[in-house]
C-alpha positions as a Markdown table, in Angstrom:
| # | Residue | x | y | z |
|---|---|---|---|---|
| 1 | Met | -30.9 | -56.5 | 12.1 |
| 2 | Ile | -33.7 | -53.6 | 10.6 |
| 3 | Ile | -34.0 | -54.3 | 6.8 |
| 4 | Ala | -35.5 | -50.9 | 5.1 |
| 5 | Gln | -36.5 | -51.4 | 1.7 |
| 6 | Asn | -36.7 | -48.8 | -1.3 |
| 7 | Ile | -38.7 | -46.6 | 1.1 |
| 8 | Thr | -41.1 | -43.6 | -0.3 |
| 9 | Lys | -42.7 | -41.2 | 1.2 |
| 10 | Phe | -45.2 | -38.3 | 0.1 |
| 11 | Tyr | -46.9 | -35.6 | 1.3 |
| 12 | Gly | -49.7 | -34.4 | -0.8 |
| 13 | Glu | -47.7 | -33.9 | -4.1 |
| 14 | Leu | -44.4 | -34.1 | -2.7 |
| 15 | Gln | -42.2 | -36.8 | -2.6 |
| 16 | Val | -40.2 | -36.5 | 0.7 |
| 17 | Leu | -38.7 | -39.7 | 0.6 |
| 18 | Lys | -37.3 | -41.2 | -2.8 |
| 19 | Gly | -36.9 | -44.7 | -2.4 |
| 20 | Ile | -34.5 | -45.7 | 0.1 |
| 21 | Asp | -32.5 | -48.4 | 1.4 |
| 22 | Leu | -30.7 | -48.9 | 4.6 |
| 23 | Asn | -29.4 | -51.6 | 6.7 |
| 24 | Ile | -28.2 | -51.8 | 9.8 |
| 25 | Gly | -26.3 | -53.9 | 12.3 |
| 26 | Lys | -26.8 | -54.9 | 15.9 |
| 27 | Gly | -24.7 | -52.6 | 18.2 |
| 28 | Glu | -24.6 | -50.2 | 15.1 |
| 29 | Ile | -24.1 | -46.6 | 15.8 |
| 30 | Ile | -25.6 | -44.7 | 11.8 |
| 31 | Ser | -25.9 | -41.4 | 11.8 |
| 32 | Ile | -28.1 | -39.4 | 9.4 |
| 33 | Val | -27.0 | -35.6 | 7.9 |
| 34 | Gly | -28.2 | -33.7 | 5.5 |
| 35 | Pro | -30.1 | -29.9 | 4.9 |
| 36 | Ser | -32.9 | -29.3 | 6.2 |
| 37 | Gly | -35.9 | -31.2 | 4.8 |
| 38 | Ala | -33.8 | -33.5 | 2.9 |
| 39 | Gly | -36.3 | -35.7 | 4.8 |
| 40 | Lys | -34.4 | -36.8 | 7.3 |
| 41 | Thr | -37.1 | -36.9 | 10.5 |
| 42 | Thr | -39.4 | -38.7 | 7.9 |
| 43 | Phe | -37.1 | -41.3 | 7.5 |
| 44 | Leu | -36.2 | -41.8 | 11.4 |
| 45 | Gln | -39.9 | -41.7 | 12.2 |
| 46 | Ile | -40.6 | -44.5 | 9.5 |
| 47 | Leu | -37.5 | -46.7 | 10.6 |
| 48 | Gly | -38.9 | -45.8 | 14.7 |
| 49 | Thr | -43.2 | -47.1 | 13.4 |
| 50 | Leu | -44.0 | -43.8 | 14.3 |
| 51 | Ser | -45.4 | -43.2 | 10.9 |
| 52 | Arg | -46.2 | -45.5 | 7.7 |
| 53 | Pro | -44.0 | -45.6 | 4.0 |
| 54 | Asp | -46.3 | -45.0 | 1.0 |
| 55 | Ser | -44.3 | -48.3 | 0.0 |
| 56 | Gly | -41.3 | -50.1 | 0.9 |
| 57 | Asn | -40.7 | -52.3 | 3.5 |
| 58 | Ile | -39.1 | -52.3 | 7.0 |
| 59 | Leu | -37.8 | -56.0 | 8.2 |
| 60 | Phe | -36.9 | -55.7 | 11.9 |
| 61 | Glu | -35.3 | -59.3 | 12.2 |
| 62 | Asn | -37.1 | -60.9 | 9.1 |
| 63 | Ser | -40.8 | -59.5 | 10.6 |
| 64 | Glu | -42.3 | -57.5 | 7.7 |
| 65 | Val | -43.3 | -54.6 | 10.9 |
| 66 | Asn | -44.6 | -52.6 | 8.5 |
| 67 | Lys | -47.8 | -54.7 | 7.8 |
| 68 | Phe | -48.3 | -55.2 | 11.6 |
| 69 | Lys | -52.2 | -53.7 | 13.0 |
| 70 | Asp | -52.0 | -50.5 | 14.9 |
| 71 | Lys | -52.3 | -52.2 | 18.2 |
| 72 | Gln | -49.5 | -55.2 | 17.3 |
| 73 | Leu | -47.4 | -52.3 | 16.0 |
| 74 | Ala | -47.4 | -50.3 | 19.1 |
| 75 | Ala | -46.9 | -53.6 | 21.7 |
| 76 | Phe | -43.8 | -54.1 | 19.3 |
| 77 | Arg | -41.7 | -50.6 | 19.5 |
| 78 | Asn | -42.5 | -50.5 | 23.2 |
| 79 | Lys | -40.7 | -53.9 | 23.5 |
| 80 | Asn | -38.0 | -53.3 | 20.6 |
| 81 | Ile | -37.4 | -49.6 | 19.5 |
| 82 | Gly | -36.3 | -46.5 | 22.2 |
| 83 | Phe | -36.7 | -42.8 | 21.2 |
| 84 | Val | -34.4 | -39.3 | 22.2 |
| 85 | Phe | -35.9 | -36.4 | 20.9 |
| 86 | Gln | -34.4 | -32.8 | 20.8 |
| 87 | Phe | -37.3 | -32.0 | 23.6 |
| 88 | His | -36.9 | -34.6 | 26.7 |
| 89 | His | -40.5 | -34.3 | 26.5 |
| 90 | Leu | -40.4 | -35.8 | 30.4 |
| 91 | Leu | -43.9 | -35.2 | 32.1 |
| 92 | Pro | -43.7 | -32.6 | 34.5 |
| 93 | Glu | -45.7 | -33.3 | 37.5 |
| 94 | Phe | -44.0 | -37.6 | 37.8 |
| 95 | Thr | -40.1 | -38.0 | 39.2 |
| 96 | Ala | -37.5 | -38.7 | 37.0 |
| 97 | Leu | -37.6 | -42.6 | 38.1 |
| 98 | Glu | -41.4 | -42.6 | 37.9 |
| 99 | Asn | -40.5 | -40.6 | 34.0 |
| 100 | Val | -38.1 | -43.5 | 33.0 |
| 101 | Cys | -40.6 | -46.5 | 34.0 |
| 102 | Ile | -43.5 | -45.4 | 31.6 |
| 103 | Pro | -42.8 | -47.7 | 29.1 |
| 104 | Ala | -41.9 | -50.5 | 31.5 |
| 105 | Phe | -45.9 | -50.2 | 33.1 |
| 106 | Ile | -46.9 | -49.4 | 29.4 |
| 107 | Ala | -45.4 | -53.4 | 28.7 |
| 108 | Gln | -46.8 | -54.3 | 32.4 |
| 109 | Thr | -44.1 | -55.3 | 33.9 |
| 110 | Asn | -44.9 | -54.8 | 37.9 |
| 111 | Lys | -43.7 | -52.1 | 39.8 |
| 112 | Glu | -41.0 | -53.9 | 41.5 |
| 113 | Glu | -39.2 | -55.0 | 38.6 |
| 114 | Ala | -39.7 | -51.6 | 36.5 |
| 115 | Glu | -38.3 | -49.1 | 38.9 |
| 116 | Asn | -35.3 | -52.4 | 40.1 |
| 117 | Lys | -34.3 | -51.5 | 36.3 |
| 118 | Ala | -35.1 | -47.7 | 36.3 |
| 119 | Arg | -32.7 | -47.1 | 39.2 |
| 120 | Glu | -30.1 | -49.9 | 38.0 |
| 121 | Ile | -29.8 | -47.4 | 34.4 |
| 122 | Met | -30.0 | -43.8 | 36.5 |
| 123 | Gly | -27.1 | -45.3 | 38.5 |
| 124 | Phe | -25.2 | -46.0 | 34.9 |
| 125 | Leu | -26.1 | -42.8 | 33.5 |
| 126 | Asn | -24.6 | -40.9 | 36.9 |
| 127 | Leu | -28.8 | -39.8 | 38.0 |
| 128 | Ser | -28.6 | -41.5 | 41.2 |
| 129 | His | -29.4 | -38.1 | 43.0 |
| 130 | Arg | -32.0 | -37.4 | 41.0 |
| 131 | Ile | -34.3 | -40.3 | 41.4 |
| 132 | Asp | -37.1 | -38.3 | 43.4 |
| 133 | His | -36.4 | -34.9 | 41.5 |
| 134 | Lys | -39.3 | -33.5 | 38.9 |
| 135 | Pro | -37.7 | -32.3 | 35.9 |
| 136 | Lys | -38.0 | -29.0 | 36.8 |
| 137 | Glu | -35.1 | -29.6 | 39.6 |
| 138 | Met | -32.7 | -30.9 | 36.8 |
| 139 | Ser | -30.9 | -29.3 | 34.4 |
| 140 | Gly | -31.0 | -29.7 | 30.8 |
| 141 | Gly | -28.5 | -32.3 | 30.6 |
| 142 | Glu | -29.9 | -34.4 | 33.5 |
| 143 | Gln | -33.5 | -34.2 | 32.2 |
| 144 | Gln | -32.0 | -35.4 | 28.7 |
| 145 | Arg | -29.8 | -38.2 | 30.4 |
| 146 | Val | -33.4 | -39.5 | 32.2 |
| 147 | Ala | -35.3 | -39.0 | 28.7 |
| 148 | Val | -32.4 | -41.6 | 27.4 |
| 149 | Ala | -32.9 | -43.8 | 30.5 |
| 150 | Arg | -36.5 | -44.1 | 29.4 |
| 151 | Ala | -35.5 | -45.2 | 25.9 |
| 152 | Leu | -33.2 | -47.7 | 27.6 |
| 153 | Ile | -35.9 | -49.0 | 29.9 |
| 154 | Asn | -37.4 | -51.9 | 28.3 |
| 155 | Asn | -33.7 | -53.0 | 26.3 |
| 156 | Pro | -34.7 | -52.1 | 22.9 |
| 157 | Ala | -32.7 | -53.6 | 20.2 |
| 158 | Val | -32.4 | -49.9 | 18.3 |
| 159 | Ile | -32.1 | -46.2 | 19.7 |
| 160 | Phe | -33.9 | -44.0 | 17.5 |
| 161 | Ala | -32.4 | -40.6 | 18.2 |
| 162 | Asp | -33.5 | -37.0 | 16.5 |
| 163 | Glu | -31.0 | -34.0 | 17.4 |
| 164 | Pro | -30.7 | -35.3 | 21.0 |
| 165 | Ser | -28.0 | -32.6 | 21.7 |
| 166 | Gly | -29.5 | -30.1 | 20.0 |
| 167 | Asn | -30.7 | -28.2 | 23.0 |
| 168 | Leu | -27.6 | -28.9 | 25.0 |
| 169 | Asp | -24.6 | -26.4 | 26.0 |
| 170 | Ser | -21.2 | -27.9 | 24.6 |
| 171 | Gln | -20.5 | -29.5 | 27.6 |
| 172 | Asn | -23.7 | -31.4 | 28.2 |
| 173 | Lys | -23.8 | -32.4 | 24.3 |
| 174 | Lys | -19.9 | -34.0 | 24.9 |
| 175 | Glu | -21.3 | -36.1 | 27.6 |
| 176 | Leu | -24.1 | -37.1 | 26.0 |
| 177 | His | -22.5 | -38.1 | 22.6 |
| 178 | Glu | -20.2 | -40.2 | 24.8 |
| 179 | Leu | -22.8 | -41.4 | 27.0 |
| 180 | Phe | -24.2 | -43.3 | 23.7 |
| 181 | Phe | -20.8 | -45.0 | 23.1 |
| 182 | Ser | -21.1 | -46.2 | 26.4 |
| 183 | Ile | -24.5 | -47.8 | 26.0 |
| 184 | Arg | -23.9 | -49.4 | 23.1 |
| 185 | Lys | -20.6 | -50.8 | 25.2 |
| 186 | Lys | -22.8 | -52.2 | 27.9 |
| 187 | Tyr | -26.3 | -53.1 | 26.2 |
| 188 | Asn | -25.0 | -53.3 | 22.5 |
| 189 | Ser | -28.2 | -51.4 | 21.3 |
| 190 | Ser | -28.1 | -50.3 | 18.1 |
| 191 | Phe | -28.5 | -46.2 | 17.2 |
| 192 | Val | -29.5 | -44.4 | 14.7 |
| 193 | Ile | -29.0 | -40.2 | 14.9 |
| 194 | Val | -30.4 | -38.0 | 13.2 |
| 195 | Thr | -28.0 | -34.4 | 13.7 |
| 196 | His | -26.8 | -31.2 | 12.2 |
| 197 | Asp | -23.8 | -32.2 | 14.8 |
| 198 | Glu | -20.8 | -33.1 | 12.9 |
| 199 | Gly | -18.8 | -33.9 | 15.9 |
| 200 | Leu | -21.4 | -36.3 | 17.1 |
| 201 | Ala | -22.0 | -37.6 | 13.0 |
| 202 | Asp | -18.2 | -38.3 | 12.7 |
| 203 | Met | -18.1 | -40.1 | 15.8 |
| 204 | Ala | -20.7 | -43.0 | 14.2 |
| 205 | Asp | -19.8 | -46.0 | 12.7 |
| 206 | Arg | -21.4 | -44.9 | 9.6 |
| 207 | Lys | -22.2 | -41.2 | 8.6 |
| 208 | Leu | -24.6 | -41.3 | 5.8 |
| 209 | Leu | -26.1 | -38.0 | 4.4 |
| 210 | Met | -29.2 | -37.8 | 2.7 |
| 211 | Lys | -30.1 | -34.8 | 0.3 |
| 212 | Asp | -34.2 | -34.2 | -1.7 |
| 213 | Gly | -35.1 | -37.4 | -0.2 |
| 214 | Lys | -32.4 | -40.0 | -0.8 |
| 215 | Phe | -29.0 | -40.7 | 0.4 |
| 216 | Ile | -25.9 | -39.1 | -1.4 |
| 217 | Gln | -22.7 | -41.6 | -1.7 |
């Protein structure tokens, strides 16, 4: 579904990514591990079209998305890609339901349809009792599940997760990890997960080790 071909990235004189190739199948869960500074987050941001490579191609169902103009790329990202980060990045003045709906509103989904979809997803994630609560009224695990619901609202083909359980205690971490596989089963979403958590990494269909800007076999 997604093909990365010979991806390179420089920051000044420093080459962070050194010609990376990766194929991602529909419904596949891939984990990327490696030491800090290996280039994992940089590669994830390029795969997620948040950053552009200095060379190489990203093909998403045969479309060369790295050649899209910024406005076209933003619309593509909103429709096809979900993101879950280490910090949930919920807007504190909005309820859980409103936070989940934001990507749908950006995609110009009407309010009733967006809220119905959000309620369905939040029900699946055991968040129905938190719909009207603001982030400060929820636990860390609940906040991160709201962030996952927000990532799912537009039915993305792939979800990119960067240290998604990094701020959670062991019980919430376990629940979040299991949740990813439940989501894959229900929605057939692909996942690419950058993590230092070996337990999560070992659960993936494929575990890739990155070191010094490239994958190590």
